[in-house]
C-alpha positions in Angstrom: -27.2 24.5 -13.3 -24.4 22.4 -11.8 -25.3 19.7 -9.0 -24.2 19.7 -5.5 -22.1 16.7 -6.4 -20.4 18.5 -9.4 -19.8 21.5 -7.1 -18.2 19.4 -4.5 -16.0 17.7 -7.0 -14.5 21.0 -8.3 -13.9 22.2 -4.7 -12.0 18.8 -3.9 -8.2 18.7 -3.5 -6.5 17.8 -6.7 -4.3 15.1 -5.3 -0.7 14.1 -6.3 -1.9 12.2 -9.4 -3.9 15.2 -10.8 -3.5 15.3 -14.6 -2.8 11.6 -14.9 -5.4 9.5 -16.9 -5.7 5.7 -16.0 -7.9 3.3 -18.2 -9.4 0.8 -16.0 -10.1 -2.5 -18.0 -10.4 -5.0 -15.4 -13.0 -7.1 -13.5 -13.7 -8.0 -10.1 -11.5 -6.9 -7.5 -7.5 -6.7 -8.1 -7.5 -4.3 -10.9 -10.2 -2.1 -10.0 -9.1 -1.7 -6.5 -5.7 -0.8 -8.1 -7.5 1.7 -10.3 -9.4 3.1 -7.6 -6.4 3.8 -5.2 -5.0 5.8 -8.1 -8.2 7.5 -8.5 -8.1 8.5 -4.8 -4.9 9.9 -5.4 -6.3 12.2 -8.0 -6.0 10.4 -11.3 -8.8 10.7 -13.8 -10.0 7.2 -14.0 -12.2 5.9 -16.8 -13.6 2.4 -16.2 -14.3 0.6 -19.5 -16.8 -2.1 -18.3 -19.0 -4.7 -20.1 -22.5 -4.8 -19.6 -22.0 -7.9 -17.4 -19.1 -7.1 -15.0 -19.3 -9.8 -12.1 -18.4 -7.2 -9.6 -22.2 -5.6 -10.0 -23.7 -9.0 -9.3 -25.0 -9.7 -5.8 -28.1 -9.8 -3.6 -27.5 -6.7 -1.9 -28.1 -3.6 -3.7 -30.8 -0.9 -3.8 -30.2 -0.3 -7.7 -29.2 -3.3 -9.8 -25.5 -3.3 -10.2 -24.8 -1.1 -7.3 -23.6 -3.9 -4.9 -21.3 -3.3 -1.8 -18.3 -4.7 -3.7 -18.9 -2.3 -6.5 -19.6 0.6 -4.3 -16.0 -0.4 -2.5 -13.9 -0.6 -5.5 -15.3 1.6 -8.3 -15.3 5.1 -6.6 -13.5 8.1 -8.3 -14.2 6.7 -11.7 -16.1 7.4 -14.5 -18.0 4.4 -16.2 -18.0 3.9 -19.9 -20.1 0.9 -21.3 -18.6 -0.6 -24.3 -18.7 -3.9 -26.1 -15.1 -4.7 -27.1 -16.3 -7.5 -29.4 -18.5 -4.9 -31.4 -16.4 -2.9 -34.1 -17.8 0.6 -33.0 -17.1 -0.2 -29.2 -13.8 -1.7 -29.9 -12.8 1.4 -31.9 -13.8 3.8 -29.1 -12.2 1.8 -26.6 -8.8 2.2 -28.5 -9.3 5.9 -28.9 -9.6 6.0 -25.2 -6.6 3.9 -24.4 -4.8 6.4 -26.7 -5.4 9.2 -24.3 -4.1 7.3 -21.2 -1.0 7.3 -19.2 -1.9 4.0 -17.5 -3.7 1.0 -18.6 -4.7 -1.6 -15.9 -6.2 -5.0 -17.2 -6.7 -8.6 -16.0 -8.0 -10.1 -19.2 -6.4 -13.1 -20.2 -3.5 -12.6 -22.6 -5.0 -14.7 -25.5 -8.2 -12.5 -25.2 -6.2 -9.5 -25.3 -4.2 -10.5 -28.5 -7.6 -11.5 -30.2 -8.7 -8.0 -29.5 -5.5 -6.1 -30.5 -5.2 -4.9 -27.1 -1.9 -6.7 -25.7 1.0 -4.5 -25.1 2.8 -5.0 -28.3 -0.3 -3.8 -30.2 -0.9 -0.8 -28.2 2.5 0.4 -27.8 3.1 1.4 -31.2 0.0 3.8 -31.3 0.9 4.9 -27.7 4.5 4.5 -26.8 3.9 6.4 -23.7 1.4 4.0 -22.4 2.4 2.2 -19.1 0.7 -1.0 -19.7 0.0 -2.9 -16.3 -1.3 -6.4 -16.7 -2.0 -9.0 -13.9 -3.1 -12.5 -13.9 -2.9 -15.5 -11.7 0.3 -17.1 -13.1 3.2 -15.7 -15.3 2.1 -15.4 -19.2 5.3 -17.6 -20.0 4.5 -20.4 -17.6 2.8 -23.7 -18.2 0.1 -22.7 -15.7 -0.6 -19.3 -17.9 -3.9 -20.6 -19.0 -5.1 -21.7 -15.7 -8.1 -20.1 -14.3 -7.0 -18.3 -11.1 -8.8 -16.8 -8.1 -8.0 -15.6 -4.8 -8.3 -18.9 -3.0 -6.3 -20.6 -5.7 -3.5 -18.2 -5.6 -3.4 -18.5 -1.7 -2.6 -22.1 -2.2 -0.1 -21.7 -5.0 1.8 -19.2 -3.2 2.4 -21.4 0.1 -0.1 -19.5 2.2 -2.2 -22.5 2.8 0.7 -24.7 3.6 1.6 -22.1 6.2 -1.9 -22.1 7.6 -1.9 -25.8 7.6 1.2 -25.9 9.6 0.5 -23.3 12.0 -3.0 -24.6 12.7 -2.0 -28.4 12.8 -5.0 -29.1 10.6 -5.6 -31.6 7.7 -7.6 -29.2 5.5 -6.5 -25.5 6.1 -9.0 -23.0 5.5 -8.2 -19.8 3.1 -7.5 -16.7 5.0 -10.9 -14.9 5.3 -10.1 -11.9 3.0 -9.5 -11.7 -0.7 -5.9 -11.3 0.3 -4.2 -12.2 -3.0 -6.2 -9.9 -5.1 -5.6 -7.0 -2.6 -1.8 -7.6 -2.3 -1.7 -7.7 -6.0 -3.8 -4.6 -6.4 -1.1 -2.9 -4.2 1.5 -4.2 -6.2 0.0 -2.8 -9.4 -0.2 0.5 -7.8 3.5 0.9 -6.9 4.6 -0.6 -10.2 2.6 1.6 -12.2 3.6 4.7 -10.3 7.2 3.7 -10.9 6.8 3.4 -14.4 5.0 6.6 -14.5 8.1 8.2 -13.0 10.0 6.5 -15.9 7.4 7.9 -18.4 7.7 11.3 -17.1 11.6 11.3 -17.4 11.9 9.8 -20.9 8.5 10.0 -22.6 8.4 6.2 -23.1 6.0 3.7 -21.5 6.6 0.0 -20.8 4.8 -3.3 -20.0 4.2 -4.0 -16.3 3.6 -7.8 -15.6 2.0 -8.5 -12.1 1.5 -12.1 -11.9 -0.5 -12.7 -8.6 1.0 -15.9 -7.6 4.6 -14.6 -7.9 3.6 -11.5 -6.0 2.1 -13.2 -3.2 4.9 -15.9 -2.9 7.5 -13.3 -2.7 5.2 -11.4 0.0 5.0 -14.5 1.9 8.7 -15.5 1.9 9.9 -12.1 3.6 9.8 -13.6 6.9 8.7 -17.2 6.4 11.8 -18.3 4.0 13.9 -18.6 7.3 16.4 -21.5 7.3 15.9 -22.1 3.6 17.5 -18.7 3.2 20.9 -20.3 3.3 22.3 -22.8 1.1 22.6 -25.6 2.2 19.5 -25.1 4.3 19.9 -24.3 8.1 16.4 -25.2 9.0 12.8 -25.3 7.6 10.6 -22.5 6.3 8.3 -20.6 8.7 9.0 -17.7 10.8 8.8 -19.2 14.3 6.7 -16.4 16.1 4.1 -16.4 13.3 3.9 -20.4 13.4 3.7 -20.6 17.1 0.3 -22.3 17.9 0.0 -20.0 20.8 -0.1 -16.9 18.6 -3.6 -16.0 19.2 -5.9 -13.5 21.1 -6.1 -13.6 24.8 -9.3 -13.4 26.9 -9.7 -10.6 29.3 -12.3 -10.2 32.0 -14.8 -8.6 29.4 -13.8 -9.6 25.9 -10.6 -10.4 23.7 -7.6 -8.4 22.8 -4.2 -9.4 21.1 -1.7 -9.1 23.9 1.9 -9.9 22.5 4.6 -9.6 25.0 7.8 -10.0 22.7 10.7 -9.9 25.3 11.5 -11.2 28.6 10.8 -7.9 30.2 7.2 -7.7 28.7 6.4 -11.0 30.1 7.7 -10.0 33.6 5.8 -6.6 33.5 2.6 -8.3 32.3 2.7 -11.1 35.2 3.3 -8.2 37.7 0.3 -6.2 36.3 -1.8 -9.2 36.6 -0.9 -9.7 40.3 1.4 -12.8 39.6 4.7 -11.5 40.4 5.7 -15.1 41.1 5.4 -16.0 37.6 8.0 -13.2 36.8 10.7 -15.5 38.4 10.0 -18.2 35.7 13.4 -19.0 33.9 11.9 -18.8 30.4 11.3 -15.0 31.0 14.6 -14.3 32.5 17.0 -15.0 29.7 18.3 -12.7 26.8 15.2 -13.6 24.6 12.1 -15.6 24.6 12.7 -18.9 22.7 9.4 -19.1 21.0 10.0 -22.3 19.2 10.8 -24.1 22.4 8.6 -22.3 24.9 6.2 -20.3 22.8 3.0 -22.6 23.3 3.8 -23.3 27.0 4.0 -19.4 27.7 0.8 -18.8 25.8 -1.1 -21.1 28.0 0.4 -19.4 30.9 -0.4 -16.1 29.6 -4.2 -17.1 29.2 -4.3 -17.9 33.0 -3.6 -14.4 33.8 -5.2 -12.1 31.0 -8.8 -12.6 32.3 -7.9 -10.9 35.6 -8.2 -7.4 33.9 -10.6 -5.8 31.5 -9.7 -5.0 28.0 -9.4 -1.2 28.9 -7.1 -1.8 31.8 -4.9 -4.1 29.8 -4.6 -1.3 27.2 -3.2 0.8 30.0 -0.8 -1.7 31.2 0.5 -2.4 27.7 0.8 1.4 27.0 2.7 1.9 30.3 5.2 -0.8 29.5 5.4 -0.9 25.8 3.8 -4.4 25.4 2.1 -4.7 21.9 -1.5 -4.6 22.4 -4.7 -4.3 20.2 -8.3 -4.8 21.0 -10.1 -7.3 18.9 -12.5 -5.2 16.5 -15.9 -6.9 15.8 -16.4 -5.6 12.2 -20.2 -5.2 12.7 -19.4 -2.7 15.5 -16.7 -1.0 13.4 -18.8 2.1 12.5 -19.3 3.0 16.3 -15.5 2.4 17.3 -14.0 5.7 18.5 -10.8 4.9 16.5 -12.5 4.2 13.3 -14.7 7.4 13.8 -11.5 9.5 14.6 -9.9 8.4 11.3 -13.2 8.9 9.2 -12.8 5.4 8.2 -16.5 4.6 7.8 -18.3 8.0 7.5 -21.8 8.1 6.0 -22.1 9.8 2.7 -25.0 10.6 0.3 -24.7 8.7 -3.1 -26.8 10.4 -5.8 -28.7 7.1 -6.7 -28.3 4.8 -3.6 -28.8 7.3 -0.8 -27.2 7.1 2.5 -24.1 4.6 2.6 -20.8 4.0 4.3 -17.8 5.1 2.7 -14.4 3.3 3.4 -12.1 6.2 4.3 -8.6 6.9 2.8 -6.0 5.3 5.0 -3.1 7.9 4.3 -2.7 11.7 4.6 -0.7 14.0 2.2 0.1 17.4 3.7 0.3 19.3 0.3 -1.9 17.2 -2.1 -4.5 15.3 -0.1 -6.2 12.3 -1.5 -10.0 12.6 -1.7 -13.2 10.9 -2.7 -14.5 13.0 -5.5 -16.8 10.9 -7.2 -19.1 8.0 -5.7 -19.0 4.7 -7.6 -20.9 5.3 -10.9 -23.9 3.5 -12.4 -23.1 1.1 -15.2 -22.3 3.4 -18.2 -23.1 6.4 -16.4 -20.3 8.6 -18.0 -20.6 7.0 -21.6 -21.9 10.1 -23.4 -19.7 12.4 -21.3 -16.5 10.7 -22.0 -17.0 9.7 -25.6 -18.4 13.3 -26.2 -14.9 14.6 -24.7 -13.1 12.1 -27.0 -15.2 13.5 -30.1 -14.4 17.2 -29.3 -10.6 16.5 -29.1 -10.6 17.5 -25.2 -8.5 14.6 -24.1 -6.2 13.9 -27.1 -2.4 14.0 -26.3 
């Protein structure tokens, strides 16, 4: 008799990527997160993992290996445990890759070549394969063999330089998020999908390379290239508004909120709502635009003398009325009780077959015809090895 979870899986929406097979041969967060997104969109994702994947290591767990990070990046996947250095495990892995549309890996290129799992080695047997490889630095650069983690990529991409300049500190702190990993993961997703469109049109796969440092540098420079956009330069790098030291959350009567008046009218409306119409006469808020480079910090200090006059909820009403950008400061420990989070089903409670009740991070997008869904909870290590290898032996997934 099928389980409730199996029955629910059959009833779940297929998703826009139904029929696409992805092999996740990546570790930690970047590659697995990209593969999970493809799984959320309906792809059949098979995770080939070693017995000691670091994402399964941590103090917080109910079952060994089922850490919060694992639960958050490995849902909608089937787990197959294979030792790639073992002859039999290596052979099974190659067979599985031969059934795939997309392979995602962040193994170092030298290791992939030793295993015969680099693009050139695999493309002969599976010319339809979209081979998505990601690592810290470009494989053809002199930094290719450097061990790269999120913090080192934040440094090498200029993000720490921006943090140092904006905060005017000697030793900048890295952004408190594995930002580089997740930006690179999103890049892997759209690059792999673009290559998949080409594969469907031509029958041919290709090699997609996603260097983390290049990806994050390009991401940072969209707004921060500024005066260096021109040759010769017309000014320094750094987007003035983002680099403004007054660009911060404001105190309200009962908490904190991000209240960001952008134009002169925003400032005048805000001062009037705070009961200080006299400040609306300030010449700095009566020109055609706000000169954030010259006046940004002084206006920020002025704002913080008036924002404590109203509560966060009152400011939300004022900002809605006058189209002033506004956002309450969310305390993550309180996120599950936030009405906005609840309304979007962003942290619903689900029942994991082995872990019991846990919070599932919601899918932050919607499709009208092919909705994404959480069809499988994150698996135990090797949970689907027999199932997947059985399908392989029976030829159920061969192209």
